[in-house]
PyMOL Python script that loads the backbone (N, CA, C, O; Angstrom):
from pymol import cmd

cmd.read_pdbstr("""\
ATOM      1  N   MET A   1       5.986 -21.266 -31.840  1.00  0.00           N
ATOM      2  CA  MET A   1       5.605 -20.172 -30.955  1.00  0.00           C
ATOM      3  C   MET A   1       4.085 -20.142 -30.840  1.00  0.00           C
ATOM      4  O   MET A   1       3.366 -20.251 -31.833  1.00  0.00           O
ATOM      5  N   LYS A   2       3.617 -19.992 -29.614  1.00  0.00           N
ATOM      6  CA  LYS A   2       2.179 -19.915 -29.386  1.00  0.00           C
ATOM      7  C   LYS A   2       1.667 -18.514 -29.708  1.00  0.00           C
ATOM      8  O   LYS A   2       2.431 -17.549 -29.714  1.00  0.00           O
ATOM      9  N   LEU A   3       0.392 -18.418 -29.969  1.00  0.00           N
ATOM     10  CA  LEU A   3      -0.242 -17.172 -30.403  1.00  0.00           C
ATOM     11  C   LEU A   3      -0.003 -16.006 -29.438  1.00  0.00           C
ATOM     12  O   LEU A   3       0.266 -14.890 -29.882  1.00  0.00           O
ATOM     13  N   LEU A   4      -0.096 -16.247 -28.135  1.00  0.00           N
ATOM     14  CA  LEU A   4       0.028 -15.163 -27.157  1.00  0.00           C
ATOM     15  C   LEU A   4       1.331 -15.210 -26.361  1.00  0.00           C
ATOM     16  O   LEU A   4       1.456 -14.544 -25.334  1.00  0.00           O
ATOM     17  N   GLU A   5       2.287 -15.984 -26.826  1.00  0.00           N
ATOM     18  CA  GLU A   5       3.563 -16.099 -26.125  1.00  0.00           C
ATOM     19  C   GLU A   5       4.236 -14.733 -26.020  1.00  0.00           C
ATOM     20  O   GLU A   5       4.318 -13.991 -26.998  1.00  0.00           O
ATOM     21  N   GLY A   6       4.716 -14.413 -24.810  1.00  0.00           N
ATOM     22  CA  GLY A   6       5.362 -13.125 -24.582  1.00  0.00           C
ATOM     23  C   GLY A   6       4.396 -12.007 -24.250  1.00  0.00           C
ATOM     24  O   GLY A   6       4.822 -10.873 -24.032  1.00  0.00           O
ATOM     25  N   LYS A   7       3.114 -12.296 -24.207  1.00  0.00           N
ATOM     26  CA  LYS A   7       2.088 -11.300 -23.887  1.00  0.00           C
ATOM     27  C   LYS A   7       1.641 -11.467 -22.441  1.00  0.00           C
ATOM     28  O   LYS A   7       1.750 -12.551 -21.867  1.00  0.00           O
ATOM     29  N   ILE A   8       1.141 -10.389 -21.862  1.00  0.00           N
ATOM     30  CA  ILE A   8       0.596 -10.410 -20.511  1.00  0.00           C
ATOM     31  C   ILE A   8      -0.877 -10.041 -20.598  1.00  0.00           C
ATOM     32  O   ILE A   8      -1.242  -9.054 -21.236  1.00  0.00           O
ATOM     33  N   ALA A   9      -1.722 -10.841 -19.949  1.00  0.00           N
ATOM     34  CA  ALA A   9      -3.163 -10.572 -19.935  1.00  0.00           C
ATOM     35  C   ALA A   9      -3.605 -10.299 -18.506  1.00  0.00           C
ATOM     36  O   ALA A   9      -3.282 -11.065 -17.598  1.00  0.00           O
ATOM     37  N   LEU A  10      -4.340  -9.214 -18.302  1.00  0.00           N
ATOM     38  CA  LEU A  10      -4.951  -8.905 -17.011  1.00  0.00           C
ATOM     39  C   LEU A  10      -6.445  -9.090 -17.187  1.00  0.00           C
ATOM     40  O   LEU A  10      -7.078  -8.391 -17.979  1.00  0.00           O
ATOM     41  N   ILE A  11      -7.007 -10.035 -16.447  1.00  0.00           N
ATOM     42  CA  ILE A  11      -8.419 -10.374 -16.594  1.00  0.00           C
ATOM     43  C   ILE A  11      -9.117 -10.138 -15.267  1.00  0.00           C
ATOM     44  O   ILE A  11      -8.707 -10.672 -14.236  1.00  0.00           O
ATOM     45  N   THR A  12     -10.176  -9.335 -15.296  1.00  0.00           N
ATOM     46  CA  THR A  12     -10.955  -9.087 -14.086  1.00  0.00           C
ATOM     47  C   THR A  12     -12.154 -10.024 -14.072  1.00  0.00           C
ATOM     48  O   THR A  12     -12.707 -10.352 -15.122  1.00  0.00           O
ATOM     49  N   GLY A  13     -12.550 -10.448 -12.888  1.00  0.00           N
ATOM     50  CA  GLY A  13     -13.697 -11.340 -12.765  1.00  0.00           C
ATOM     51  C   GLY A  13     -13.411 -12.742 -13.257  1.00  0.00           C
ATOM     52  O   GLY A  13     -14.268 -13.368 -13.879  1.00  0.00           O
ATOM     53  N   ALA A  14     -12.207 -13.249 -12.984  1.00  0.00           N
ATOM     54  CA  ALA A  14     -11.801 -14.536 -13.550  1.00  0.00           C
ATOM     55  C   ALA A  14     -11.968 -15.716 -12.598  1.00  0.00           C
ATOM     56  O   ALA A  14     -11.370 -16.769 -12.816  1.00  0.00           O
ATOM     57  N   SER A  15     -12.763 -15.559 -11.555  1.00  0.00           N
ATOM     58  CA  SER A  15     -12.908 -16.672 -10.610  1.00  0.00           C
ATOM     59  C   SER A  15     -13.912 -17.717 -11.069  1.00  0.00           C
ATOM     60  O   SER A  15     -13.885 -18.853 -10.597  1.00  0.00           O
ATOM     61  N   LYS A  16     -14.796 -17.342 -11.987  1.00  0.00           N
ATOM     62  CA  LYS A  16     -15.786 -18.307 -12.478  1.00  0.00           C
ATOM     63  C   LYS A  16     -16.343 -17.836 -13.815  1.00  0.00           C
ATOM     64  O   LYS A  16     -16.063 -16.728 -14.272  1.00  0.00           O
ATOM     65  N   GLY A  17     -17.119 -18.685 -14.413  1.00  0.00           N
ATOM     66  CA  GLY A  17     -17.832 -18.327 -15.638  1.00  0.00           C
ATOM     67  C   GLY A  17     -16.928 -17.988 -16.807  1.00  0.00           C
ATOM     68  O   GLY A  17     -15.864 -18.580 -16.987  1.00  0.00           O
ATOM     69  N   ILE A  18     -17.377 -17.018 -17.600  1.00  0.00           N
ATOM     70  CA  ILE A  18     -16.670 -16.672 -18.833  1.00  0.00           C
ATOM     71  C   ILE A  18     -15.277 -16.108 -18.555  1.00  0.00           C
ATOM     72  O   ILE A  18     -14.343 -16.365 -19.316  1.00  0.00           O
ATOM     73  N   GLY A  19     -15.130 -15.347 -17.476  1.00  0.00           N
ATOM     74  CA  GLY A  19     -13.814 -14.811 -17.133  1.00  0.00           C
ATOM     75  C   GLY A  19     -12.797 -15.902 -16.872  1.00  0.00           C
ATOM     76  O   GLY A  19     -11.645 -15.798 -17.295  1.00  0.00           O
ATOM     77  N   ARG A  20     -13.217 -16.945 -16.180  1.00  0.00           N
ATOM     78  CA  ARG A  20     -12.321 -18.076 -15.896  1.00  0.00           C
ATOM     79  C   ARG A  20     -11.914 -18.793 -17.181  1.00  0.00           C
ATOM     80  O   ARG A  20     -10.742 -19.116 -17.376  1.00  0.00           O
ATOM     81  N   LYS A  21     -12.888 -19.037 -18.052  1.00  0.00           N
ATOM     82  CA  LYS A  21     -12.593 -19.721 -19.315  1.00  0.00           C
ATOM     83  C   LYS A  21     -11.642 -18.899 -20.190  1.00  0.00           C
ATOM     84  O   LYS A  21     -10.752 -19.452 -20.837  1.00  0.00           O
ATOM     85  N   ILE A  22     -11.834 -17.589 -20.207  1.00  0.00           N
ATOM     86  CA  ILE A  22     -10.935 -16.729 -20.973  1.00  0.00           C
ATOM     87  C   ILE A  22      -9.519 -16.809 -20.408  1.00  0.00           C
ATOM     88  O   ILE A  22      -8.556 -16.917 -21.167  1.00  0.00           O
ATOM     89  N   ALA A  23      -9.385 -16.756 -19.085  1.00  0.00           N
ATOM     90  CA  ALA A  23      -8.065 -16.861 -18.457  1.00  0.00           C
ATOM     91  C   ALA A  23      -7.397 -18.184 -18.813  1.00  0.00           C
ATOM     92  O   ALA A  23      -6.205 -18.215 -19.119  1.00  0.00           O
ATOM     93  N   GLU A  24      -8.153 -19.271 -18.775  1.00  0.00           N
ATOM     94  CA  GLU A  24      -7.607 -20.585 -19.115  1.00  0.00           C
ATOM     95  C   GLU A  24      -7.140 -20.636 -20.574  1.00  0.00           C
ATOM     96  O   GLU A  24      -6.058 -21.146 -20.864  1.00  0.00           O
ATOM     97  N   LYS A  25      -7.947 -20.114 -21.476  1.00  0.00           N
ATOM     98  CA  LYS A  25      -7.597 -20.139 -22.906  1.00  0.00           C
ATOM     99  C   LYS A  25      -6.373 -19.269 -23.196  1.00  0.00           C
ATOM    100  O   LYS A  25      -5.497 -19.667 -23.964  1.00  0.00           O
ATOM    101  N   PHE A  26      -6.311 -18.094 -22.589  1.00  0.00           N
ATOM    102  CA  PHE A  26      -5.147 -17.231 -22.785  1.00  0.00           C
ATOM    103  C   PHE A  26      -3.888 -17.948 -22.319  1.00  0.00           C
ATOM    104  O   PHE A  26      -2.863 -17.903 -22.999  1.00  0.00           O
ATOM    105  N   ALA A  27      -3.956 -18.610 -21.163  1.00  0.00           N
ATOM    106  CA  ALA A  27      -2.802 -19.353 -20.644  1.00  0.00           C
ATOM    107  C   ALA A  27      -2.426 -20.496 -21.583  1.00  0.00           C
ATOM    108  O   ALA A  27      -1.243 -20.733 -21.828  1.00  0.00           O
ATOM    109  N   GLU A  28      -3.420 -21.202 -22.106  1.00  0.00           N
ATOM    110  CA  GLU A  28      -3.157 -22.291 -23.057  1.00  0.00           C
ATOM    111  C   GLU A  28      -2.412 -21.791 -24.291  1.00  0.00           C
ATOM    112  O   GLU A  28      -1.600 -22.510 -24.873  1.00  0.00           O
ATOM    113  N   HIS A  29      -2.696 -20.560 -24.678  1.00  0.00           N
ATOM    114  CA  HIS A  29      -2.081 -19.986 -25.874  1.00  0.00           C
ATOM    115  C   HIS A  29      -0.788 -19.237 -25.564  1.00  0.00           C
ATOM    116  O   HIS A  29      -0.256 -18.537 -26.425  1.00  0.00           O
ATOM    117  N   GLY A  30      -0.277 -19.384 -24.327  1.00  0.00           N
ATOM    118  CA  GLY A  30       1.050 -18.878 -24.005  1.00  0.00           C
ATOM    119  C   GLY A  30       1.139 -17.565 -23.265  1.00  0.00           C
ATOM    120  O   GLY A  30       2.245 -17.119 -22.960  1.00  0.00           O
ATOM    121  N   ALA A  31       0.024 -16.924 -22.961  1.00  0.00           N
ATOM    122  CA  ALA A  31       0.072 -15.644 -22.253  1.00  0.00           C
ATOM    123  C   ALA A  31       0.391 -15.857 -20.777  1.00  0.00           C
ATOM    124  O   ALA A  31       0.030 -16.877 -20.191  1.00  0.00           O
ATOM    125  N   ASP A  32       1.075 -14.876 -20.189  1.00  0.00           N
ATOM    126  CA  ASP A  32       1.197 -14.810 -18.740  1.00  0.00           C
ATOM    127  C   ASP A  32      -0.087 -14.139 -18.268  1.00  0.00           C
ATOM    128  O   ASP A  32      -0.416 -13.041 -18.716  1.00  0.00           O
ATOM    129  N   VAL A  33      -0.812 -14.792 -17.368  1.00  0.00           N
ATOM    130  CA  VAL A  33      -2.136 -14.321 -16.977  1.00  0.00           C
ATOM    131  C   VAL A  33      -2.140 -13.854 -15.527  1.00  0.00           C
ATOM    132  O   VAL A  33      -1.695 -14.567 -14.628  1.00  0.00           O
ATOM    133  N   ALA A  34      -2.649 -12.644 -15.318  1.00  0.00           N
ATOM    134  CA  ALA A  34      -2.918 -12.120 -13.986  1.00  0.00           C
ATOM    135  C   ALA A  34      -4.419 -11.895 -13.926  1.00  0.00           C
ATOM    136  O   ALA A  34      -5.012 -11.383 -14.876  1.00  0.00           O
ATOM    137  N   PHE A  35      -5.035 -12.275 -12.816  1.00  0.00           N
ATOM    138  CA  PHE A  35      -6.478 -12.100 -12.737  1.00  0.00           C
ATOM    139  C   PHE A  35      -6.902 -11.632 -11.361  1.00  0.00           C
ATOM    140  O   PHE A  35      -6.191 -11.813 -10.372  1.00  0.00           O
ATOM    141  N   THR A  36      -8.081 -11.024 -11.319  1.00  0.00           N
ATOM    142  CA  THR A  36      -8.661 -10.544 -10.072  1.00  0.00           C
ATOM    143  C   THR A  36     -10.095 -11.027  -9.979  1.00  0.00           C
ATOM    144  O   THR A  36     -10.705 -11.433 -10.968  1.00  0.00           O
ATOM    145  N   TYR A  37     -10.604 -10.970  -8.780  1.00  0.00           N
ATOM    146  CA  TYR A  37     -12.012 -11.267  -8.567  1.00  0.00           C
ATOM    147  C   TYR A  37     -12.460 -10.573  -7.296  1.00  0.00           C
ATOM    148  O   TYR A  37     -11.632 -10.186  -6.471  1.00  0.00           O
ATOM    149  N   LEU A  38     -13.725 -10.418  -7.138  1.00  0.00           N
ATOM    150  CA  LEU A  38     -14.304  -9.811  -5.955  1.00  0.00           C
ATOM    151  C   LEU A  38     -15.435 -10.707  -5.504  1.00  0.00           C
ATOM    152  O   LEU A  38     -16.388 -10.941  -6.249  1.00  0.00           O
ATOM    153  N   SER A  39     -15.332 -11.208  -4.288  1.00  0.00           N
ATOM    154  CA  SER A  39     -16.402 -12.074  -3.800  1.00  0.00           C
ATOM    155  C   SER A  39     -17.481 -11.224  -3.146  1.00  0.00           C
ATOM    156  O   SER A  39     -17.196 -10.196  -2.531  1.00  0.00           O
ATOM    157  N   SER A  40     -18.701 -11.662  -3.287  1.00  0.00           N
ATOM    158  CA  SER A  40     -19.843 -10.963  -2.712  1.00  0.00           C
ATOM    159  C   SER A  40     -20.118 -11.495  -1.318  1.00  0.00           C
ATOM    160  O   SER A  40     -20.065 -12.702  -1.081  1.00  0.00           O
ATOM    161  N   VAL A  41     -20.408 -10.600  -0.411  1.00  0.00           N
ATOM    162  CA  VAL A  41     -20.800 -10.998   0.930  1.00  0.00           C
ATOM    163  C   VAL A  41     -22.302 -10.797   1.021  1.00  0.00           C
ATOM    164  O   VAL A  41     -22.815  -9.694   0.832  1.00  0.00           O
ATOM    165  N   GLU A  42     -22.989 -11.882   1.311  1.00  0.00           N
ATOM    166  CA  GLU A  42     -24.457 -11.781   1.370  1.00  0.00           C
ATOM    167  C   GLU A  42     -24.950 -11.953   2.775  1.00  0.00           C
ATOM    168  O   GLU A  42     -26.155 -11.899   3.017  1.00  0.00           O
TER     169      GLU A  42
END
""", "prot")
cmd.dss("prot")
cmd.show_as("cartoon", "prot")
cmd.util.cbc("prot")
cmd.orient("prot")
């Protein structure tokens, strides 16, 4: 059994940087991952 198997993770700001890496690691450890992001309009 993986460490986060059966768990759900909601990660905000997961499109890049540290948020993305956290989402990837949680998924590797068995979590179901839901994530959001907000793009900036310049």
